[in-house]
N, C-alpha and C positions, 0 to 999 in steps of 0.2 A: 504494500500500500504506500503510495507516494503522497505525502502530506506537506502542504505549505502552511507554515505558521507565520502569522503577521501580527506584530506587536511592537510598539515603539520602545518598550522596556527591554533593552538589550540583554540584561542579565536573566530576566524571566524567560524570554523566548529562547535564549541559548540553552538554559538549563532544561526547559521543556523539550527541546529538540534532542538533547542528550538522553533524556529519560525515555523518549519514544524510540530512539535508535537502539538503546539497550534492549528494547522489546521487539527488535527486528523489524522496525518500521523505517521507511526512508523519509526523514524529515528535513526539509530545508526551511530557511528563515528569511523573512523580509522585515525590515524595521520601519517601513512606511508604505503608504498606499501605492505610490508611483512604482516603487521597487516591486511590490507584489504583482501589480498589473503587468509589468515587463516580464517577470518570471513566468506568469501564467501564459502569456502570449508565446514565449519561446519554448516552454516545457510544461504543459498543463498538468497539474497534480490531479490525484483522484479526489482529494478533499482539501478544502481550505479552512483553517481555524483562524478567525479574524477578530482582533480586538476592536471594539467600537470606538473607544476614546483614544484618538491619536491626533497629534497636531497636524495641521495642513488638511489633507483629505482624510476625513474621519471614516470609520469602518462602514457606516451606512452608505456613504458615497461610493466606497470601494465595492461594496456588495452590489449596488445598482449597476456599476460598470461591469462587474464579473457576470452578472445575470443577463446583461444585454449582449455580451460578446460570447460567453461560454455558459449558456443556461443549464447545461447538464452537470456542471461541477457543483456538488453540494458544499454549502458553506455553513460552518458552525461558528456562531458569534460568541465572543467573550465580553461580558459586561460586568461592571463594578457592582458590588453589593448595594442593593437599594435602587438600582437603575433598570429594573425589569421592564419598564415601559420602552426602553431602547431595544430590548430583546424582542418585545412584542412587535414593535415597529419593524424590526429586522425580519421577523417572520412574515409580515405583510409584504415585504419587499422580495421574499423568496428564500430566506435563510432556511436551512434544514432544521436547525434548533439553536438554542443558546444555552450557555453555561455561565454561572456567576462565579467571579473570582473571589477568593482563591479557589482554583479548580482542584478537584480530586482526579488524579491520574487514571484511576480505574474507571471512573465515570466518563472521562474524556475518551478513553479507549473504547468503551461500550458505545458511545455516540459515534465514534469514527466507524466502527464496524456496522452500526445501523445505517449510517449514511451511504456506505458502499453497497 
């Protein structure tokens, strides 16, 4: 399973990629929306895990672009605790699901498998 992790928090996203790699998943990282869209265009992943709160192009904007260009790629959103309205808005825009940070790795893996 090829996963693209998109989050502006470098340490968080790198650690998450390492944890998924240890579970035999192919995880790549983007730290902003533009980088994510470029990676998706050159080498589309099976699933995108996308943080909503990012500077510049936020996660909902990135989600809309992904769904307009690659509608078949499932997107799982990450939202801050108490920001479930963003997750609901994301679902309306075509997100597969959303998880609240801090995330549980087993729950994320379950969602990734469901998305595939």
